[in-house]
C-alpha positions in Angstrom: -60.7 -44.9 -26.7 -60.9 -43.8 -22.7 -58.0 -45.6 -21.4 -56.3 -43.4 -24.6 -57.9 -40.2 -23.4 -56.6 -40.6 -19.9 -53.0 -41.0 -20.5 -53.1 -37.8 -22.7 -54.9 -35.4 -20.0 -52.9 -36.5 -16.8 -49.9 -35.1 -18.4 -51.7 -31.9 -19.8 -53.3 -31.1 -16.9 -50.0 -31.7 -15.2 -48.0 -29.3 -17.2 -50.6 -26.9 -16.9 -50.4 -26.7 -12.7 -46.9 -26.7 -12.7 -47.3 -23.7 -15.5 -49.7 -22.1 -13.5 -47.2 -22.6 -10.0 -43.9 -21.1 -12.0 -46.2 -18.2 -12.4 -47.6 -17.6 -9.0 -44.0 -18.3 -8.4 -43.0 -15.8 -10.3 -45.0 -13.1 -9.4 -44.6 -13.0 -5.9 -40.5 -12.9 -6.5 -41.1 -9.6 -9.2 -43.6 -8.3 -6.0 -41.0 -9.3 -2.9 -38.9 -7.4 -5.4 -41.0 -4.2 -5.6 -41.4 -4.5 -1.9 -38.0 -4.5 -1.3 -37.1 -1.6 -3.6 -39.3 0.7 -2.9 -38.2 0.4 1.3 -34.6 1.0 0.7 -36.0 4.4 -1.1 -38.4 5.2 1.6 -35.4 4.5 4.1 -32.7 6.5 1.8 -35.0 10.0 1.6 -36.4 10.0 5.4 -35.4 12.4 8.2 -35.2 11.4 11.8 -38.7 11.6 12.4 -40.4 10.4 9.5 -42.7 7.0 9.2 -42.3 4.3 6.6 -45.8 5.0 4.3 -48.8 3.5 4.7 -48.9 1.9 1.7 -45.8 0.3 2.6 -46.1 -0.6 5.8 -49.8 -2.0 4.5 -47.8 -4.4 2.0 -45.7 -5.5 4.6 -47.4 -6.4 7.0 -49.7 -8.3 4.5 -46.7 -10.5 3.9 -46.4 -13.6 6.2 -43.7 -12.9 8.9 -40.6 -14.8 7.2 -41.0 -13.1 3.5 -41.0 -10.1 6.1 -37.9 -11.2 7.1 -36.5 -11.6 3.3 -37.7 -8.3 1.9 -35.5 -6.5 4.7 -32.5 -8.4 4.2 -32.1 -7.3 1.0 -29.3 -4.6 0.1 -28.4 -1.6 -1.9 -24.4 -0.7 -2.3 -24.1 -3.3 0.6 -26.1 -1.1 2.9 -29.6 -2.6 4.3 -32.9 -0.7 4.9 -32.6 -0.9 8.6 -28.9 -0.2 8.3 -30.1 2.8 6.0 -32.6 4.2 8.8 -29.6 3.7 11.8 -27.5 6.0 9.8 -30.1 8.6 9.1 -30.8 8.3 12.4 -34.2 7.2 12.4 -35.7 5.5 15.5 -38.6 4.8 14.1 -37.9 2.6 10.8 -35.4 1.9 12.8 -38.3 -0.4 15.6 -40.5 -1.2 13.3 -37.9 -3.0 10.9 -36.3 -4.6 13.9 -39.9 -5.1 16.1 -42.0 -6.6 12.6 -40.0 -7.3 10.0 -37.1 -9.1 12.4 -34.4 -7.2 10.7 -31.4 -8.6 11.4 -29.7 -6.2 13.4 -26.1 -7.0 13.2 -26.6 -7.6 9.6 -23.2 -5.3 8.8 -23.1 -2.5 5.8 -20.6 -0.4 4.6 -20.3 3.6 6.0 -17.8 5.7 5.2 -16.5 8.2 8.0 -16.6 11.1 6.8 -13.7 12.5 8.7 -11.2 10.4 7.4 -13.3 8.9 3.9 -12.1 5.4 5.3 -14.5 3.4 4.9 -15.6 0.7 7.3 -17.9 -2.8 7.1 -19.8 -2.3 10.3 -22.9 -3.5 12.3 -26.1 -1.0 12.7 -25.2 0.1 15.8 -21.2 0.7 15.1 -22.5 2.8 12.5 -25.2 4.8 14.9 -22.8 5.5 17.3 -20.2 6.8 14.3 -22.8 9.3 12.7 -23.8 10.8 16.1 -27.4 9.0 16.6 -28.5 8.5 20.5 -31.5 7.8 20.0 -30.6 4.6 17.7 -28.0 3.7 19.8 -30.5 3.7 22.7 -33.5 2.0 20.3 -30.4 -0.8 18.9 -29.0 -1.2 22.8 -32.5 -2.3 24.2 -33.9 -4.5 21.5 -31.0 -6.3 22.0 -28.0 -5.0 19.9 -24.4 -6.7 20.6 -22.7 -3.8 22.1 -19.5 -4.9 21.7 -20.1 -6.0 17.9 -17.0 -5.2 16.3 -15.9 -3.6 12.7 -13.5 -5.2 9.8 -11.0 -3.5 11.6 -11.5 -5.1 15.0 -13.0 -1.5 16.3 -16.1 -1.4 18.9 -18.9 1.0 18.8 -17.4 2.5 21.8 -13.8 2.5 20.3 -15.3 4.4 17.4 -17.7 6.4 19.3 -14.3 7.8 20.9 -12.6 8.7 18.1 -15.7 11.0 17.0 -15.7 12.6 20.2 -19.6 11.7 21.1 -19.1 12.3 24.7 -22.8 11.1 25.2 -23.2 8.4 22.7 -19.1 7.0 25.2 -21.2 7.6 28.6 -24.3 5.5 27.3 -22.0 2.7 26.0 -20.6 2.6 29.4 -23.2 2.6 31.3 -24.6 -0.1 29.4 -22.3 -2.8 29.6 -19.5 -1.9 26.7 -15.8 -2.9 27.0 -13.7 0.0 27.7 -10.4 -1.8 27.7 -11.6 -3.8 24.0 -8.6 -2.3 21.6 -9.1 -2.9 17.8 -6.8 -5.4 16.1 -3.8 -2.8 15.9 -3.9 -2.4 19.5 -5.8 0.9 19.4 -7.5 1.6 22.8 -10.7 3.8 23.6 -8.3 5.8 25.0 -5.8 6.9 22.4 -8.7 7.0 20.4 -9.7 10.3 22.6 -6.9 12.2 23.4 -8.5 15.0 21.6 -10.6 15.8 24.1 -9.7 16.0 27.6 -13.9 15.3 29.4 -13.0 12.2 27.7 -10.2 11.2 28.5 -11.0 12.9 31.9 -14.4 10.0 31.5 -12.6 7.1 29.9 -9.4 7.5 33.1 -12.2 7.9 35.5 -13.9 5.1 34.7 -10.6 2.7 34.7 -8.8 3.2 31.4 -5.2 2.3 31.0 -2.9 5.2 30.6 0.0 2.6 29.5 -1.9 0.6 27.3 0.5 0.1 23.6 -0.5 -0.5 20.5 0.9 -2.7 18.0 3.7 0.1 17.4 4.2 -0.1 21.1 2.7 3.7 21.3 0.3 4.9 24.0 -1.6 7.2 24.0 0.4 10.1 25.7 3.3 9.3 22.1 -0.8 10.1 20.4 -1.4 13.1 22.4 2.3 14.5 21.9 1.9 14.1 18.0 -1.2 15.8 17.9 0.2 18.6 20.1 -2.2 18.0 22.8 -0.8 19.8 25.6 -3.9 19.9 28.2 -4.1 15.7 27.7 -0.8 15.2 28.1 -1.0 16.8 31.3 -3.8 15.3 32.3 -2.2 12.1 31.2 1.0 12.2 32.9 -1.2 13.4 36.6 -2.7 9.9 36.2 0.0 7.8 35.9 1.0 7.6 31.6 4.9 6.8 31.6 6.7 9.3 30.1 9.8 6.9 29.7 7.7 4.7 27.9 9.4 3.4 24.2 7.3 3.5 21.0 8.7 0.3 18.4 11.3 2.6 17.8 12.5 3.7 20.7 11.1 7.5 20.9 9.8 8.3 24.5 8.0 11.3 25.4 10.2 13.8 25.0 11.9 12.3 21.8 8.4 12.1 20.3 7.7 15.9 21.3 11.0 17.3 19.0 10.0 14.2 16.5 6.8 16.5 16.2 8.2 20.1 16.5 5.6 20.1 19.7 7.6 22.5 21.9 4.0 23.9 24.7 5.0 20.2 25.5 8.8 20.2 25.3 8.6 22.6 27.5 6.6 21.1 30.2 8.6 17.7 30.3 12.1 20.3 30.5 9.8 21.1 33.6 8.1 18.4 35.4 10.6 15.3 35.0 14.3 15.4 35.8 16.4 15.2 32.2 20.3 14.3 32.5 22.0 17.4 30.3 23.3 15.3 27.6 19.6 13.9 27.1 18.0 17.7 27.0 21.6 18.5 25.3 19.9 16.1 22.5 16.5 17.4 22.7 17.4 20.3 21.8 19.0 19.5 19.1 16.5 17.5 17.6 13.8 19.8 18.1 16.0 22.6 16.6 16.3 19.8 12.8 12.6 19.4 13.5 12.3 23.1 13.1 14.0 23.5 10.5 13.3 20.7 8.4 9.3 21.0 8.6 8.6 24.5 10.5 11.8 26.5 7.7 12.4 28.2 11.0 16.1 29.0 10.9 16.0 30.8 14.0 14.1 29.3 15.9 16.4 26.2 15.0 19.6 27.9 15.6 18.2 28.9 19.0 17.5 25.6 20.4 21.5 24.9 19.2 22.4 27.1 20.9 21.1 26.3 23.7 22.0 22.8 23.1 25.7 23.6 23.2 25.4 26.1 26.6 24.4 22.7 27.6 27.7 20.8 26.7 29.2 23.6 28.3 27.8 23.5 31.7 29.8 20.7 33.6 33.2 20.5 34.5 34.1 18.9 31.1 32.1 19.7 27.7 29.7 16.4 27.6 30.5 14.8 23.7 28.2 14.0 21.5 27.3 10.4 21.1 27.8 8.3 19.2 30.3 9.7 16.9 29.0 9.7 13.1 31.8 9.1 10.9 31.4 11.6 7.8 29.0 10.0 4.7 29.7 10.8 1.3 26.3 11.3 0.9 26.0 14.1 3.3 29.7 15.9 1.7 31.2 14.3 4.6 30.3 16.9 6.4 31.1 16.7 11.0 28.5 18.1 13.6 29.8 21.7 14.6 31.5 21.2 17.6 31.8 25.5 19.1 30.0 28.5 19.1 32.5 29.6 16.0 31.0 26.4 14.1 28.2 27.3 14.6 27.8 30.9 13.1 29.7 29.0 10.5 26.9 27.1 9.7 24.0 29.4 10.1 24.6 31.0 7.3 24.0 28.6 4.9 20.7 27.1 5.2 22.1 23.9 3.6 24.6 23.6 5.7 22.2 23.6 8.6 19.6 21.3 6.8 23.2 18.8 6.8 23.1 19.6 9.8 19.7 18.4 10.7 20.6 15.1 9.4 23.3 14.5 11.0 21.9 15.4 14.6 18.6 12.7 13.3 21.5 10.2 12.7 23.1 10.5 15.4 20.3 10.4 18.2 18.0 8.1 16.2 20.0 5.9 14.0 20.6 5.8 10.4 17.8 2.5 10.5 14.9 5.5 12.5 11.8 6.0 10.3 12.3 9.7 10.8 16.4 9.7 9.3 14.9 7.8 6.3 11.8 10.4 5.6 14.7 13.2 6.3 17.0 11.7 3.7 13.6 11.1 1.2 12.4 14.6 2.3 16.0 16.5 2.1 16.5 14.7 -1.8 13.4 15.4 -3.2 14.0 18.9 -2.0 17.4 18.5 -4.1 15.7 17.4 -7.3 13.3 20.3 -6.4 16.3 22.1 -6.6 17.8 20.7 -9.7 20.7 19.4 -7.3 20.2 16.0 -8.6 23.3 15.0 -7.7 23.1 15.5 -4.5 19.4 14.2 -4.0 20.9 10.7 -5.9 23.4 10.6 -3.0 20.5 10.5 -0.6 18.2 8.3 -2.1 20.8 5.6 -2.6 21.8 5.6 0.9 18.1 5.7 2.1 17.5 2.2 -0.1 20.5 0.9 1.2 19.6 1.3 4.5 16.2 0.1 4.3 16.9 -3.5 2.3 20.0 -4.1 5.2 17.1 -3.4 7.8 13.9 -4.4 6.3 13.9 -6.0 2.7 13.0 -5.0 -1.1 9.5 -6.5 -0.2 9.0 -4.0 2.4 6.8 -1.2 1.3 8.9 1.7 1.7 12.0 -0.1 0.3 10.5 -0.4 -2.8 9.1 2.8 -3.1 12.3 5.0 -2.1 13.6 2.3 -5.2 10.6 3.1 -7.5 11.9 6.9 -7.1 15.5 6.6 -7.6 15.3 4.8 -11.0 13.0 7.3 -11.9 15.3 9.8 -11.2 17.4 8.9 -13.1 15.0 7.9 -16.0 14.1 11.6 -16.1 17.6 12.6 -16.1 19.1 9.8 -18.9 16.2 11.9 -21.2 16.7 15.3 -20.5 20.7 14.7 -21.0 19.3 12.7 -24.4 17.2 16.1 -25.1 19.6 19.1 -25.3 23.3 16.7 -25.6 25.6 19.7 -24.4 29.0 19.3 -22.7 27.2 21.8 -19.9 24.6 19.9 -19.2 26.7 16.8 -18.8 26.2 17.3 -15.3 22.6 15.9 -16.0 23.4 12.5 -17.4 23.2 10.3 -13.8 26.9 8.3 -13.7 27.1 4.2 -14.3 28.4 4.0 -11.0 25.0 5.3 -9.1 22.5 3.2 -11.2 25.3 -0.3 -10.1 25.5 0.1 -7.3 21.1 0.1 -7.0 21.2 -2.4 -9.4 23.3 -4.3 -6.7 21.7 -3.5 -3.8 18.5 -4.5 -5.5 20.3 -8.0 -7.0 22.0 -8.5 -3.3 19.0 -9.9 -1.7 16.7 -10.7 -4.3 16.8 -14.6 -4.4 15.8 -13.8 -0.2 13.4 -12.3 -0.9 11.8 -14.9 -3.1 12.2 -17.6 -0.4 10.6 -15.1 1.9 7.0 -14.7 -0.6 7.0 -18.6 -1.4 6.0 -18.8 2.2 2.7 -19.5 3.1 0.7 -17.7 3.3 1.7 -15.1 0.9 0.8 -11.9 1.1 -0.5 -10.0 -1.7 1.4 -6.3 -0.8 4.7 -8.3 -0.9 4.2 -10.3 -4.3 3.3 -6.5 -5.5 6.4 -4.7 -4.2 8.8 -7.8 -5.3 7.5 -7.0 -9.0 7.8 -4.1 -8.6 11.8 -4.4 -8.2 11.6 -6.4 -11.3 10.7 -3.7 -12.8 13.4 -1.6 -11.7 16.0 -4.3 -12.3 15.3 -4.2 -16.1 14.8 -0.2 -16.1 18.2 -0.2 -14.5 19.8 -2.6 -17.2 18.7 -0.1 -19.8 20.2 2.7 -18.1 23.2 0.6 -16.8 23.9 0.2 -21.0 23.3 3.9 -21.4 25.7 5.6 -19.1 28.6 2.4 -19.3 31.6 3.9 -20.5 34.5 1.9 -20.6 34.9 -1.9 -21.2 35.3 -2.4 -17.3 31.5 -1.1 -16.8 30.4 -2.9 -20.2 32.3 -6.6 -18.2 30.4 -5.8 -14.5 26.9 -5.2 -16.5 27.5 -8.5 -18.1 28.1 -10.6 -14.5 25.8 -9.0 -12.8 22.5 -9.9 -15.1 24.4 -13.0 -15.9 24.0 -13.4 -11.9 20.8 -12.4 -12.2 19.6 -14.4 -15.2 21.0 -17.9 -14.3 18.9 -17.9 -11.0 16.3 -17.8 -13.6 14.3 -14.7 -11.3 10.5 -14.5 -12.1 7.3 -12.2 -11.2 5.6 -13.2 -8.1 1.7 -12.6 -9.4 2.7 -13.6 -13.5 5.5 -15.8 -13.4 7.7 -13.4 -16.0 10.7 -13.9 -16.7 13.2 -10.5 -17.4 13.0 -11.0 -21.0 8.8 -11.0 -20.7 9.6 -7.7 -19.4 11.5 -6.3 -21.5 9.6 -6.6 -24.3 6.7 -5.3 -22.8 5.4 -1.8 -23.3 3.0 -2.2 -19.7 6.4 -2.2 -18.2 6.6 1.0 -16.5 8.4 2.8 -13.6 5.9 4.3 -10.9 6.9 6.3 -7.7 4.7 8.6 -5.1 7.9 10.6 -5.7 6.2 12.1 -9.6 3.2 12.7 -11.1 2.3 9.7 -12.3 -0.5 10.2 -14.7 0.1 8.3 -18.5 1.7 11.6 -20.0 4.8 11.5 -17.7 5.8 7.9 -17.5 8.9 7.0 -19.2 8.2 4.3 -21.4 11.0 2.9 -21.2 10.0 -0.8 -22.9 9.5 -3.2 -25.3 14.0 -2.6 -25.2 16.1 -4.3 -27.9 19.4 -3.5 -25.7 17.9 -5.0 -22.5 16.5 -8.0 -24.6 19.8 -9.1 -26.4 22.0 -8.2 -23.0 18.9 -10.8 -21.0 20.0 -13.6 -24.4 23.4 -12.9 -24.4 23.4 -13.6 -20.9 21.4 -17.1 -21.1 18.3 -16.1 -20.3 15.4 -18.8 -22.2 14.5 -17.3 -25.0 11.2 -19.5 -24.9 10.8 -19.1 -21.2 6.8 -19.5 -20.3 4.7 -16.9 -18.2 1.5 -18.1 -16.0 -0.6 -18.0 -19.1 2.0 -20.0 -20.7 2.8 -17.3 -23.3 6.3 -17.0 -24.4 8.5 -14.2 -24.9 8.0 -14.1 -28.8 4.2 -14.4 -28.3 4.4 -10.7 -25.5 6.0 -9.3 -28.5 4.0 -10.1 -31.0 1.2 -8.6 -29.3 0.3 -4.9 -31.3 1.4 -2.2 -29.2 4.4 -3.7 -28.3 5.5 -4.6 -31.7 9.1 -3.6 -33.0 10.5 -5.9 -36.3 14.1 -5.5 -35.0 13.0 -6.8 -31.4 10.6 -10.0 -32.8 13.8 -10.5 -35.2 16.3 -11.0 -32.4 14.3 -13.8 -30.7 13.7 -15.8 -33.4 17.0 -15.1 -34.3 18.2 -16.6 -30.9 15.5 -19.8 -31.4 11.9 -17.9 -30.0 9.4 -20.6 -31.7 6.6 -19.1 -34.1 4.0 -22.1 -32.9 4.1 -22.4 -29.1 0.5 -21.5 -27.5 -0.5 -20.1 -24.6 -3.0 -21.5 -22.4 -5.6 -19.2 -24.7 -4.3 -21.1 -27.6 -3.0 -18.0 -29.1 0.0 -17.9 -31.3 3.5 -15.3 -31.8 2.9 -16.9 -36.1 -0.4 -15.4 -36.2 -0.5 -12.5 -34.4 2.5 -11.6 -36.7 1.7 -12.4 -39.5 -1.7 -10.4 -39.2 0.4 -7.3 -38.9 0.1 -5.3 -41.4 4.1 -3.8 -41.1 5.6 -7.4 -40.5 8.0 -8.3 -43.2 9.9 -11.2 -41.8 9.7 -14.2 -43.9 8.1 -16.3 -41.0 8.7 -19.7 -43.3 11.9 -19.6 -42.5 11.4 -19.5 -38.8 9.2 -22.7 -38.5 10.9 -26.3 -38.5 9.4 -29.3 -39.9 9.8 -30.2 -36.5 6.9 -27.8 -35.0 4.8 -27.9 -37.9 4.7 -31.8 -36.5 3.9 -30.9 -33.0 1.2 -28.4 -33.5 -0.5 -31.3 -35.6 -0.5 -34.1 -33.1 -1.2 -31.4 -30.6 -4.2 -29.7 -32.5 -5.9 -33.6 -33.3 -4.7 -35.1 -30.0 -2.4 -37.6 -31.5 -1.3 -40.2 -28.6 2.5 -39.6 -28.7 3.3 -40.6 -25.1 6.2 -43.6 -25.1 5.8 -43.4 -29.6 8.0 -41.5 -30.0 11.8 -40.4 -29.0 11.5 -39.1 -25.4 13.5 -36.4 -26.1 10.4 -35.0 -28.3 8.0 -35.9 -26.3 8.4 -32.6 -24.0 9.3 -30.6 -27.5 5.3 -31.7 -28.4 4.1 -30.7 -24.9 5.1 -27.2 -25.4 3.2 -27.0 -28.5 0.2 -27.9 -26.3 -2.5 -25.1 -25.7 
């Protein structure tokens, strides 16, 4: 009896002990949670001179030091108590958390810079430097914080303090060993970040900052001083050896940068300080004149600079010819640059003609591939669109698209934005044309040759782009751009079908789409085919040049015409995307459902019972749709039904049925 009692009591006592231990651990965890919450709350609400409450300090100090360290690690909105105290400038709490609680002074948090709303992942010291809290900075450095700790963009506390122009903090950091030459990941130096302050630049140069250090764009501090119209800073940099002939990645030196940014005071100073050739000065006056008319709408000032340029070209024994020669472009109305005062006077009477002259000047001096030239093409095109001169806009944007595809690729963000802009414009014009349907509005209708040209430009390099996004590491942004171009192509098919007038036009459509389908182009992220996109309502074009709220987006898809075109050109009707969904399954979703489109897919051999990876099948989606009247039984074969049963019940079939059927059965497996 005693034997059995001992055995019965043993486990019971053990269970009770374990339960008690578990309860104690739970209570301790809740206590630590509460202390952590109270600590974060007090740090959030404290000002610079408030201590932690006595009650909270007592509760913290009753904990073992190891537990205190765990408590102060806890975060709210990615910020620890120490990080919050540093941001608020509270020295006493900062010191208490580090000395009494072993808070990690390198534990990073999220900080939003007030000036530009950028968000960074940084150390408490970086946060205090940018917030301008010098006493906290001194405390953290004294307690051993890494003075050169990097942010998520590779920026040191010193570099970021320079950006905020906290001169007292900059001086303290430099005196305590901060690396004055350490750039961020984009090559931006402390001096580049300081061009807004002459006194700060003077201090940094005195401490050995390199005035000709370049960032990732090959720009120096002088470039940035000119961009920001900082005359005194530019003078200081030049006096201390800044190279006025140093060129950025795009070939802009100091004078050219002043012209492009309209920094006329710096422009005049450079001319007075540096000896330039007559041809260079003439080009510079023509360029800055173009900037004045484009950016500031200052036609009078632009004319003064252009006249000055013409007089400079006449000073020499022989007229200084404008070089290189720019061939007339249809996008510019085949206009040519003025070559005499009489021609200039004729241009002066027509603001539009002046702006075309500006484009000609930009292309001649900068080159058609220069980012500023391309920006002007897009900007001028948008101005034409605002004035309802849509063909002029299309001409300029088409030129910009062609250049960007040739220079970069369709994976380049600006190329993608250009393509989206021109496609959106054409869609808007087509819709307006369809609304009015009057001969007097015929100019609204996009021209087939323009639509076809855009399609040809985008498809001409799509295989190369597909190859590039297959190279590891894959960049998500490039994948997204590729998929946006895919959407553009489907919309362009719709536009081509809507604008084709002749049998030759329709033959050209068939040839180009057939070639694209043959290459089996798929989206980079979801592996959708063009046919998948053609049946989805989610296939829309967005563009930064237009209002992209939901109410203004042109809903073109699902689109029966484009789907038929793709099927006629050989698109695989049962192709599967990354989730193993076929075009029919996409088309069967209620918000995509269109009877004629579903019917067309079925007539072309789409399988009703092929599942995706979630075991969703078109058959079920269509059958439960209350508006469906397609007799689905007509499209179910015995072979399909058998394959579904085999897949559903896991019946072994490998090497037991003809090889030609094995792949067919496999397609019916989720």
